[in-house]
Steps between C-alpha positions, in 0.01 A plus 500: 500500500828679450518859598781722396596815693646768287812679642429820678647818354671745718430869517751783484630436853565136431216390728235258387159661447221381735270301279384145458686281258332450169373148439572355157304191399455325170190363334623138555532554875123581526411199289695275733338652806148466361556132419645420842291372794613797706304761304155569633310757292175673565316244295643195674147396596354548157240764401282675748132441469204325659392145548125490430338207679133423434343251736213357303312224682506200723335157464391232746640675807463328838203570722610725786168617646224303679250605234675276239681782317786748543581865466832474315758767424856491371826643631776532239870538572760597240874538565594835656136621516237538768223248528185572303149384596213438268136569580288237679253292299218408737345158543659313219745214429560626137584867545547736206730775629604648160735763664827643381795637705819666376830420688769765417860397457769355270434201272788290651416589854130427472575164336774396746260313732175311430174687499296368797116492522334414831123460534320568825141489626390829662346457838359790696509358854801272477838457321483476125535143383780387270358350177828406315786660314692463178835623369605554140832603347533827311840409361358487143338839524601736223414855418146541356420126521227342707542180701166323549451278809175297452354272770817488715432255790517638850746341741415412865133425435321201345334692213507846335652669193564861403564678163694819448736676251825698531626757255799744509485839339738799491404794719499846343715726718489842344469657154737708297218680313136511601320180400814289461561267783857382566542160660729436797752299293535782245547745788786286629664506156474881483671539837818324364 
C-alpha cells in the first residue's frame, strides 16, 4: 500500500506545526491490500456462530461389563472447544442418547480439525472402559446446512457404530431495534 505524506505547512514564525502528517490513500490501494495475503480482517475465520452437534445413537457396541452389557456415554471434541460429555445410557449395547450440544466459534475454526467422538463405559468402582472412537471431517460444513453421519464404525474395537449430525448456524449478537436480532457477521460489517 502506498502512503503519501502531505507537506507540512509552517506557521507565522516559520516553524512547523506539531501535528501528525495526513495520510492520503487511494481506492485502488485498499483493493490491493484486501486481495493480498498479508491482509487479515475481522472475518478471516468466517462468520461467528455455533456448531450444533446431535449425538443420536449407537449400535452393536462392545460388552464392557460382566453382566453382558455396557453403560455407554460419548465425549465429543471439536477444534478450539472444550470437551462435551453426553448422558449415560444404562445397561445397553444399542444406546439412544438423542442429545444436542452447541459449540461456539467461527465456521472456519470449528471445521479446521476433525470432529472426534469417543465412547466409554461408565464404571463406578473402576476406571471407565474405552469402547471405540471415530473422527469425521467438517471441511464441507457450510452455513445452515446439516451433515449427517450415519452408522460410523468405531475404531480400536471389533464392533460398534454411532450416528450423529453437525450443523452450523449464525449466532445473534445484539439487536438494533427490539425484536430484530443482528448476527455476528453483520455486526462485523457495521464496524467497518
